[in-house]
N, C-alpha and C positions, 0 to 999 in steps of 0.2 A: 473424464480426465481433469476437468476443473477441480473436482473434489481431491484428487491427488496432489494437485498444485497447491491448495489450501492446506492440506495436511503438512507438505513438505515445508511450506513458509511458517506453519505454526511450530514446528520443531527447531527452527533457526533461533539461536540465542540472540536476543537484541537488547542488552540491558537498557533501561530507561526508555524504551520504546514499544508500543503496541503497535503492530502493523495490519491494516486492512487491505484485502486484494479485491479488486474488481475486474471482471472480465468483459471486455467489450468485443473482443474478436477471438475465435477458438478454432483449432484444426485438430486433425488426428494424431498429429505428431507431438510428442512430449517436449516441451521447450527446456532448453538447456541454460546451465550458468545461473539460475535464478538465486541461488546463494550468493554467487559473486556479486550479482547485481545489487542485492540488498546491502551487502557489506560496503560496497562502493559508494552507495547513497548515504549509508550511516557515516562514512569518512567524510563525505561532502557537508553533512550536518555538523559534524565535529568541527570542521574547518570555519564554520560560520554561515553556510548558506541559509536562507530563510525559507527556502522552498521545503515543503513537506509531503508533495505529491509527485510521484515520478512514473513515467510510463516506460514499461518493457515492451519491445517490439522485436520478435524473432520468430522465425519459422512460421509466419502466418498468425502468430498469437498477438494480441495486444492486452496486456495486463497493466492496471492501474494501481500502484502501491502507495498507501497514505500512511505515514509515520506519526503517530500520535505520541507525544512525550507522557510519561506516566508520573512525572513529578512536578507538573505545572498545568494550569488550566489550558485547555485547548484554544488555539488561535480562533478568533471569530470566523475566519473564512473557512474553517475546517469543521466547525461545529454542526452537529446535527440537530436540527431543530424542527419541532412540531408546529404547524400553523393551523390554527382553528378560525374557520370563517363562520360567522353567524349570519343567517338568512332571516330576514324580517318578513 
């Protein structure tokens, strides 16, 4: 079911943003209103909120959506980094 959610989220037009979805809790019931949730968060971003990570919780699901702007450098707190440790 998580793959269905990923596919559904990928089809939503979000000009200026690439969205990732993480699942931290899953159930057998398909969550509803994901598209409405995404559009509501895009509206918050347009209104000036600095948050880019939002949690959707409904029907036993817990999904974490992160909105990455496509026209600017990713904020340091959301950047994916590789760390290399050298053993001596």
